[in-house]
Structure formats: C-alpha cells, structure tokens
C-alpha positions in Angstrom: 87.4 121.8 101.0 88.2 117.8 101.4 87.3 116.4 104.9 90.1 115.5 106.8 91.8 114.2 110.2 92.6 115.9 112.9 95.6 113.6 114.0 97.3 113.0 110.8 96.0 116.0 108.5 95.1 113.6 105.5 91.6 113.2 104.1 89.5 110.8 105.6 88.7 109.4 102.3 92.5 107.9 102.1 91.9 105.4 104.9 88.9 103.9 102.8 90.7 103.9 99.9 94.2 102.4 102.1 91.7 99.6 103.2 90.3 99.0 100.1 93.8 98.6 98.1 95.2 96.7 101.0 92.9 94.0 100.6 92.8 94.1 96.7 96.8 93.8 96.7 96.2 90.9 99.7 94.4 88.8 96.9 96.2 90.0 94.0 99.8 89.1 95.6 98.4 86.2 97.3 97.6 84.6 93.3 101.0 85.8 92.1 103.4 84.4 95.1 101.9 81.6 94.5 101.3 81.6 90.6 104.8 80.2 89.3 104.6 77.5 91.6 101.3 76.0 90.8 101.9 76.3 87.2 104.8 74.2 87.9 103.7 72.0 90.4 102.5 68.7 88.7 99.4 68.1 87.2 98.4 65.1 89.7 99.5 67.2 92.4 96.8 69.5 92.0 99.1 72.1 89.9 99.1 72.7 86.2 102.4 70.9 85.0 103.6 73.2 83.0 107.3 73.3 82.2 109.8 76.4 83.3 109.6 78.0 79.8 106.0 77.9 79.6 105.7 79.5 83.3 107.5 82.1 82.9 105.9 82.8 79.1 102.3 82.9 80.6 103.8 84.4 83.7 105.5 87.4 82.0 102.2 87.5 79.6 99.9 88.0 82.2 101.8 90.6 84.3 102.0 92.6 81.2 98.1 92.2 80.2 97.1 93.0 83.8 98.6 96.2 83.3 97.9 96.7 79.6 93.8 97.4 80.5 94.5 100.2 82.7 94.5 101.9 79.8 91.4 101.5 78.7 89.8 101.1 82.2 90.9 104.8 82.7 89.6 106.1 79.7 86.1 104.9 80.4 86.4 106.4 83.9 87.3 109.7 82.6 84.4 109.7 80.5 81.8 107.4 81.2 81.8 105.2 83.8 83.3 107.1 86.7 86.0 106.3 89.4 83.7 104.6 92.1 81.7 102.5 89.7 84.7 101.2 87.7 86.5 100.3 91.0 83.2 98.3 92.1 83.4 96.6 88.6 86.9 96.0 88.4 87.0 94.5 92.0 84.2 92.1 91.3 85.4 91.3 88.0 89.0 89.8 89.8 87.1 88.0 92.8 85.1 85.8 90.1 88.7 85.2 88.6 90.4 84.0 91.9 87.2 81.8 92.5 87.6 80.5 88.9 91.4 79.8 89.8 90.2 77.7 92.7 88.9 75.5 90.1 91.4 72.9 88.9 90.7 73.0 85.3 92.9 74.1 82.3 89.9 76.2 80.5 89.1 78.1 83.6 92.4 78.8 84.4 92.8 80.8 81.1 89.2 82.1 81.8 89.9 83.1 85.1 93.0 85.2 84.5 91.1 86.7 81.5 88.6 88.3 84.3 91.5 89.7 86.6 93.3 90.8 83.9 90.4 93.5 82.8 89.4 93.5 86.6 92.6 95.3 86.8 91.8 97.5 84.4 89.2 98.9 85.7 90.2 98.8 89.4 93.8 100.0 89.6 94.1 103.0 87.5 90.9 104.9 89.2 91.7 103.9 92.9 95.4 105.4 92.4 93.5 108.7 90.3 91.3 108.8 93.5 94.0 109.1 95.9 95.4 112.0 94.0 92.2 114.0 93.7 91.5 114.0 97.3 94.7 116.0 97.4 94.0 118.3 94.3 93.0 121.6 96.8 95.5 124.2 97.5 95.7 123.1 101.3 96.1 119.3 100.7 98.8 119.5 97.2 102.3 119.6 99.5 101.5 116.3 101.1 100.3 114.2 98.2 103.8 112.5 98.0 103.0 111.3 101.5 99.7 110.4 100.5 100.7 108.1 98.0 103.5 107.0 100.4 100.8 106.1 102.8 98.4 104.9 100.2 101.5 102.3 99.4 102.0 101.3 102.7 98.1 99.5 102.6 99.1 98.0 99.4 101.9 96.2 101.0 100.4 94.9 104.3 97.9 93.3 102.0 100.7 91.8 100.3 102.8 91.0 103.4 99.9 89.3 105.4 98.7 87.0 102.1 101.8 85.2 101.7 101.1 83.4 105.3 97.4 82.8 104.3 98.6 81.5 100.7 101.0 78.8 102.8 98.8 77.5 105.3 95.9 77.2 103.0 98.1 75.6 100.0 99.8 73.3 102.7 97.1 72.0 105.0 94.0 72.3 101.7 95.7 72.3 98.8 96.2 75.0 95.6 92.1 75.9 95.2 91.6 77.2 98.9 94.3 79.2 98.4 93.0 80.9 95.1 89.3 81.2 96.8 91.2 82.9 99.7 92.3 85.5 97.2 88.9 85.7 95.9 87.4 86.5 99.6 90.0 88.9 100.4 88.7 90.7 97.2 85.1 91.0 97.8 86.3 92.4 101.6 88.2 95.3 99.6 85.0 96.0 97.4 82.7 96.1 101.0 85.2 98.8 102.5 85.4 100.9 99.4 81.3 100.9 99.2 81.4 101.9 103.1 83.5 104.7 102.4 82.0 106.0 99.7 80.5 109.2 101.3 84.2 110.3 101.5 85.0 110.3 98.2 82.0 110.6 95.9 83.2 114.5 96.4 86.2 114.1 94.0 84.3 111.5 91.5 83.9 113.5 88.6 83.5 112.4 84.9 85.2 114.8 83.1 82.8 115.6 79.6 84.7 115.6 76.4 85.8 119.4 75.3 86.1 120.7 72.1 89.1 119.4 69.9 88.7 116.3 72.5 89.0 112.8 70.3 85.6 111.1 70.7 86.3 108.0 73.3 84.8 105.7 70.6 87.9 106.8 68.1 90.3 106.4 70.7 89.4 102.7 71.4 89.0 102.3 67.5 92.4 103.8 66.8 94.0 101.7 69.9 92.3 98.5 71.0 91.1 97.3 68.1 95.1 97.8 66.3 96.2 96.3 69.4 94.5 92.9 68.9 95.2 93.3 65.1 98.4 93.9 66.0 99.1 91.5 68.6 97.5 88.7 66.4 100.4 89.5 63.3 102.9 89.5 66.2 101.8 86.1 66.9 101.5 84.8 63.4 104.9 86.1 62.4 107.2 83.1 61.3 109.6 82.7 64.1 110.5 84.3 67.2 112.3 87.4 67.2 111.4 88.1 71.1 111.9 84.5 72.2 108.0 82.9 71.7 105.1 83.9 70.1 103.2 85.4 73.0 106.2 87.6 73.4 106.1 89.2 69.8 102.5 89.3 70.2 102.3 91.4 73.2 105.0 93.8 72.5 104.0 94.3 68.7 100.3 94.7 70.2 101.3 97.6 72.6 102.8 99.6 69.7 99.2 101.1 68.7 98.6 102.2 72.3 102.0 103.9 72.5 101.8 105.7 69.3 98.7 107.2 70.7 100.3 108.5 73.7 103.2 109.8 71.4 100.4 111.4 69.2 98.5 113.0 72.0 101.6 114.4 73.6 102.4 116.2 70.1 99.0 117.2 69.3 98.0 118.9 73.0 97.6 122.7 73.7 101.7 123.6 74.4 101.8 123.3 78.2 99.9 120.1 78.3 102.0 119.0 75.6 104.9 119.2 77.6 103.9 118.2 80.8 102.6 114.5 78.8 105.8 114.4 76.9 107.5 114.4 80.6 104.8 111.9 81.7 106.0 109.8 78.6 109.8 110.3 79.2 109.6 109.3 83.0 107.2 105.8 81.6 109.9 104.9 79.3 112.5 104.6 82.1 110.6 102.9 85.0 110.1 99.8 82.5 113.2 98.6 83.5 112.6 99.2 87.2 109.5 96.9 86.6 111.5 94.4 84.7 114.0 94.3 87.4 111.4 94.1 90.3 108.6 91.8 89.4 111.2 88.9 89.1 110.6 88.7 92.5 107.6 85.8 91.5 109.5 84.4 89.0 113.2 83.9 89.3 113.2 85.2 92.3 110.8 82.4 93.3 112.7 80.0 91.8 115.6 81.0 93.6 113.7 80.8 97.2 112.5 77.5 96.4 116.2 75.8 94.6 118.9 77.5 96.3 118.1 79.3 99.5 118.8 77.4 102.8 114.7 77.5 104.3 115.4 75.2 107.1 113.4 76.5 110.3 115.1 76.7 113.3 113.5 74.1 116.2 111.6 77.1 118.1 110.1 78.4 115.2 109.2 74.8 113.4 107.2 73.7 116.9 105.0 76.6 116.9 104.4 76.5 112.7 103.8 73.2 112.5 101.1 73.6 115.4 99.4 75.8 113.1 100.1 74.2 110.0 102.5 76.6 108.3 105.9 74.4 108.0 106.8 72.5 104.9 108.1 69.3 105.5 110.8 67.1 103.2 111.7 63.7 104.7 114.4 61.0 103.7 114.0 57.4 103.5 114.9 54.9 101.0 113.1 56.3 98.1 114.2 59.9 98.4 117.9 58.4 99.3 118.3 56.2 96.2 119.8 56.2 93.0 118.3 58.3 90.5 117.4 55.3 88.0 115.7 53.9 91.1 114.2 56.9 92.2 112.5 57.4 88.8 111.2 54.0 88.4 110.0 53.9 92.3 108.1 58.0 91.4 106.8 56.5 88.0 105.5 53.3 89.6 103.8 55.3 92.3 102.1 57.4 89.5 100.5 54.4 87.5 99.4 53.4 90.6 97.6 56.9 91.7 96.3 57.0 88.0 94.6 53.3 88.8 92.7 54.3 92.6 89.0 54.9 92.2 88.1 58.8 92.6 84.2 58.4 93.0 83.2 58.6 96.2 84.6 61.1 99.0 86.7 58.7 100.7 88.3 57.5 97.4 89.2 61.1 96.6 90.5 61.8 99.8 92.2 58.5 99.7 93.8 59.7 96.1 94.6 63.2 97.0 96.7 62.2 100.4 98.4 59.3 97.8 99.4 62.7 95.3 100.5 64.3 98.1 103.0 61.8 99.2 104.2 61.6 96.0 104.8 65.4 95.8 106.3 65.2 99.2 109.2 62.5 98.1 109.8 64.7 94.5 110.1 68.0 96.7 112.6 66.0 99.2 115.2 64.8 96.7 115.2 68.2 94.9 115.7 70.5 98.2 118.4 67.9 99.2 119.8 68.2 96.1 122.2 71.1 96.8 122.1 70.5 100.5 125.4 69.7 102.3 125.6 65.9 103.2 126.1 66.6 107.1 122.9 68.6 106.9 120.5 66.1 105.2 118.6 64.5 108.2 119.1 60.7 108.9 117.0 58.3 107.3 113.2 58.4 109.0 113.6 61.5 110.1 112.4 65.0 108.4 113.2 69.0 108.0 110.7 72.1 108.6 111.3 74.2 106.0 109.9 78.3 105.7 107.4 78.0 102.8 108.5 79.4 99.7 105.8 82.0 99.4 106.4 83.2 102.7 109.6 84.7 100.9 107.0 86.9 99.0 106.1 88.5 102.1 109.9 89.9 102.5 108.9 92.9 100.2 106.2 93.9 101.6 107.6 93.6 105.3 110.3 96.0 104.0 107.5 98.4 102.8 105.9 98.8 106.0 108.9 99.2 108.1 110.7 101.1 106.0 107.7 103.7 104.7 107.6 105.9 107.9 111.4 106.1 107.7 111.1 107.5 104.0 108.0 109.9 104.4 109.6 111.4 107.6 112.8 111.6 105.6 111.1 113.5 102.7 109.4 115.4 105.5 112.1 116.8 107.1 114.0 117.4 103.7 110.9 119.6 102.7 110.8 121.5 106.1 114.2 122.4 105.2 112.9 123.6 101.8 115.6 120.8 100.1 113.1 118.3 99.6 114.2 116.8 95.6 112.0 116.8 93.2 109.4 114.1 92.0 111.5 113.1 89.4 114.8 112.9 91.3 113.3 110.5 93.7 112.6 108.3 90.8 115.9 108.8 89.7 117.4 107.5 93.2 115.1 104.9 93.0 116.6 103.4 89.9 120.1 103.8 91.4 118.9 102.1 94.4 117.1 99.1 92.6 120.6 98.6 90.4 122.6 97.8 93.8 119.9 95.2 94.6 120.7 93.5 91.8 124.8 92.9 93.1 123.2 91.7 96.3 121.8 88.6 94.6 125.6 88.6 92.3 127.1 87.8 96.1 123.9 85.1 96.8 125.2 83.5 93.6 129.0 83.1 94.9 128.1 82.1 98.5 126.6 78.9 97.0 129.9 77.7 95.9 129.1 77.7 91.9 125.4 76.8 92.9 126.6 73.5 94.6 125.0 74.7 98.1 122.4 76.4 99.1 122.6 80.3 100.0 121.3 81.5 103.4 118.0 83.2 103.6 119.7 86.6 104.4 120.7 87.2 100.7 117.0 87.2 99.7 115.9 89.5 102.8 119.0 91.5 102.0 118.0 92.4 98.3 114.6 92.7 98.9 115.5 95.6 101.5 118.0 97.2 98.9 115.3 96.7 96.1 112.4 98.2 98.5 114.1 101.7 99.4 114.5 102.2 95.3 110.8 101.0 94.9 109.4 103.5 97.9 111.6 106.2 95.5 109.5 105.5 92.4 107.0 103.7 92.3 104.7 105.6 94.5 106.0 108.9 93.1 105.3 107.6 90.0 101.9 107.8 90.9 102.2 111.3 92.5 103.7 112.6 89.1 100.9 111.5 87.0 98.4 112.8 89.6 100.5 116.2 89.6 101.4 116.7 85.8 98.5 115.0 84.1 95.6 117.4 82.3 92.7 117.5 85.0 90.7 115.7 82.3 92.7 112.8 81.2 94.2 111.9 84.4 93.0 108.4 84.8 93.9 108.1 80.9 97.5 108.8 82.0 97.5 106.9 84.6 96.7 104.2 82.5 99.7 105.0 80.7 101.9 104.7 83.6 100.1 101.6 84.2 101.1 100.7 80.3 105.0 101.1 81.3 104.7 98.4 84.1 102.7 96.1 81.9 105.7 96.3 79.4 108.3 96.2 82.2 106.1 93.0 83.3 106.6 91.4 80.3 110.1 91.9 79.7 110.5 90.8 83.5 109.1 87.4 81.8 111.2 87.6 79.1 114.5 88.1 81.3 113.3 85.4 83.9 113.2 83.0 80.7 116.8 83.6 80.8 117.6 82.1 84.2 117.3 78.5 82.8 119.9 79.1 80.1 122.4 81.2 82.0 125.0 78.7 83.4 126.7 81.0 85.6 124.0 82.9 87.2 125.8 85.8 88.6 125.3 87.2 84.5 121.7 87.0 85.0 121.7 89.6 87.8 124.7 91.9 86.4 122.5 91.8 83.0 119.9 93.0 85.8 122.2 95.6 87.3 123.3 97.1 83.9 119.4 97.1 82.5 118.1 99.5 85.5 121.5 101.4 85.8 121.5 102.4 81.6 117.6 103.9 82.9 119.3 105.6 85.7 121.7 107.2 83.8 119.0 108.4 81.0 116.9 109.7 83.5 119.6 111.8 85.0 120.2 113.0 81.8 116.8 114.7 81.9 116.4 115.9 84.7 117.3 119.7 84.2 114.1 119.2 81.6 111.9 117.5 84.0 112.4 119.7 86.4 111.5 122.8 84.5 108.6 121.2 83.6 107.3 120.7 87.6 108.1 124.3 87.9 106.2 125.5 84.6 103.0 123.2 86.3 103.8 125.0 89.9 104.5 121.5 91.4 107.4 119.9 93.2 
C-alpha cells in the first residue's frame, strides 16, 4: 500500500515529485520565457541576432523536438533503465544544456538545445508516469485526477517564479546569467528527487518484454532510424510545402513514429487495442490545443513586447527599480530624432563599439556598458513608436516598464490560483456522482481555449488598428481563460494516459501524449510565423479560435465511444 499523508490522503512520494517538477519547470520555463527575446536581440547586445522568421522557425522546431524525444525516453525507461534512473539522467542533461546556453556562441547555442531536447526525453514522460503509478492501488485510483492537478500546480509554481528571476538576471547581469540560473534550478530539482527516492522506488518497476511484444531494438529500428531518414528527406525536398525546410523535415520525420503507434493500436489484444485507439484519438485532438497554448512564448511574447502598455505605476516602479526589476526606456535627442538621423547615429555607435578594445576586465566592462546603452536606445524608440505622444516622457526623462518576460508568469499565476478551485469543483461533482469523465473534461478544455483567442481579438481592436498599445489586462484576461482550459485538458491528458494505457507500455504511451504535444508545438511555431505576414492581427486570433473549436467538435463527436472505453476499463 502507498505511504500517504494523513492530512491530504495523497502519497508522500507526490510531494517529492511535485518539488522535482517545480524546479525542473523553473529552469525549462525560465529558458523558454526569454528564448524568443534572446534570439532576436542583437549579437552585440548579447543575443543571437536572428530575424523574426528564423526565430519562429527555431522556436517551433525546438518545442517540437523537446516533446518528441519522450517517446524514446519512455520506451527505454519502461524496458531497460527504469523511471528513476531516466529522470536523473534527463535532469543532468538539461542542466548541462542551460549552462551551455549561458555561453554566447552560435556553436554552443545549438549544442545546448540538443542537450535540453534529449534530457527532456528522459525526464518528462517518466516523472509523469511515476505520479500515476503512485495512484495505481484501488484505495487511490479515484484521486488520480486530483493528484495530477496538484502535480500540475507544482509545474506552474516553478513557471511563475522563474520569470522574475529571468528578468532580474537579464536586466542586471545579461542573458548568460539568466540561462545559468535555469541550470541551477534543474540541479535543485534533481537533488529533491534523490532525497525522496525512498518514497517512490516501490512504483519504479521495469516491465520486461512479454511474449508477442516487439523487441526494444526493433521498435527503435522501426521508428528512430526512419525518423531521421524521413527528416533528412523532408529537409532536402525542393521547395517548402510547410513553410520552411525544418517544418518539412520535422513533420515528415514524425510519420514513422505516428505509424508505429497506429501499428501498436491495431495489433494489440482486443481490449488493449480499444484503449490505445481511444488514447490516439484524444492525442490527435489535443495537438491543436498545444499549437495555440504555446504561442505564449512567441506570438504573445511579441504582443507583450511591442503592443502592450507596460508602464509601471510610480508605487510599483519605485520598489522595482531598487531591486533591479524595472526595464528602463529613455527619451533623448537620439531617440526622438527622425528615422534617418536615428539610423545613422546607431550605425556610428555600432562602429565605435566594434573598435573598442576588449581584453582587460575594465575594457570588457566598458564595452558591455556601451552595448547596453545602444540596446536601450533601440528598445526605447521601438516602445515609443506606438505610444500616444502625450504619454512619451519629456526629453531627459524615462519610463520604467514591466519587463516582457514577466508576462510569462501570468499563466502559471492563474494555474496556482485556479487549481484549488478546479480540483474543489470536480471533487464536489464527484461527491454528487456527477463528475465529468476525463475525455469530457478535455472537451471542455478545448472549448474554453478557443474562447481565449477571442479575448485577444478584443485586444487587437483596443489598439485602434495597431496604432496604440493595449492594456496589460487583455493579456491577463486571455491567459486567465486559457488557463481554465489548460487545467481541464493538460493534467487530464496525463491522467487519461495513466488510466487507459496497458501497464507494460505506460511510459511509452506517455511518450505518445508528448508526441502530440510535440506536433502541436511545432504547429505553434508555424502559426506564429504567420504573425508578421498578417496585417490585420485579429485574423491571426480568429484563425486560432477556429482551429481549436474544430478540434473540440471532433472530440465531442467521439465522446460516447471514449466514455464507453473508459467504462470498459473500469475508470472514470
């Protein structure tokens, strides 16, 4: 029987997994919150200097691959490594990746992303599987949804805190220190996991291959190898039928893995086959949720940066300035000059910057300070471009702004606030014998997510054809709505996999869920790349609304069948 805490009735191991995931997500979302901003910031400012198209392409590809590798990590954990060992390996690899990102180099940039992608593959499906395993007993299975909601709240406590740390480190020390903070957070998560292993080891059970199961090497040979071959073919196909070479390579590369799951569904024993088919149907529908949801790190970050009024009230700015948390924009003769004069001045300053010596510590410090001065001039002019003239500060004065990455904390803030309410509501419904099934909760999550896109349509109209800045309340409201949808869908997806998966392939099917997230994330980058090409920005959000609503309708049409499969497996 699982060890449980008297006060909550949940397994003790949950709280260690909660803490581990909290710090892992601290690092992951700290990196993700500044990733787009880092890529488009100028090289001389410490960023990568990519254009917006390349930034969105890399963002979508990274998010796609980081959730594609859990398929491999889940399979290896199920059959060879075990869950605990896989989690530690993954955590250390991700930490290495974050520390490599702190080095300002194109080479280490791509190597760092590879480490994070592979590390997440070992970490993500297996910690989620362990949560479900803690609730495998008859005395615990009715609390599984609530357990995943609590676990999910841990994810978002880390995601909420990290952006304040990212803002402080970036503003005061630069991009490199911010990425290093993510690496430290991941190491803390690994330490917590090792401390709690005695409460978890009883559910870390390797499932040996059974008669009739496909050998592990054959699975890898039929999926991973073709995935690379198909990816290379997709990259080399002339033209771009999905917008870019990397888009073509990623989607085509996923086909062998998708084909494997379809093969698994049609060759398994009858009851297992129905359960796997039900999971694959849900996975297909939730792809579009993640395509919309993960635009928070790209299109919505651009919205916060360029089109949101981020001016701090005096009472807030006085405190924020003292602790180095305010972004400062200035108005002076350079910022307020005509475009030609401004461009010439910046070009001259960049030439001076290039000529500055950078050998001694004092020289490096002086060059860094001058680079920051140029960056501040550029960001100030960009911010003032859509600010009403009467709100632009007088020459010689400045405005203190909320740093853009702080807007990444709105979603996790809502998760932390709303999770107890959602858990309490479904608990109340369960006591009344009226709790919706897990597939029904996911359907509701899709509908609510679609509504969040309409909130951003309102934000576009509030800018008066993008000539003004929108209030921060539009983003706060949109994130609030999508968070309700997220809480009905994302933790419920994890719970559904744990409930319906055949026990011997639970982590593998968890990898399938993350494969759906992977495809959704890549679509997120593809959709975000349309942002610049759509002059009427409300159409971008109308497109998001229509896509998620279509997924909701598809899932609604399958609810009767899905609920029947749930009853067949004696789960709700």
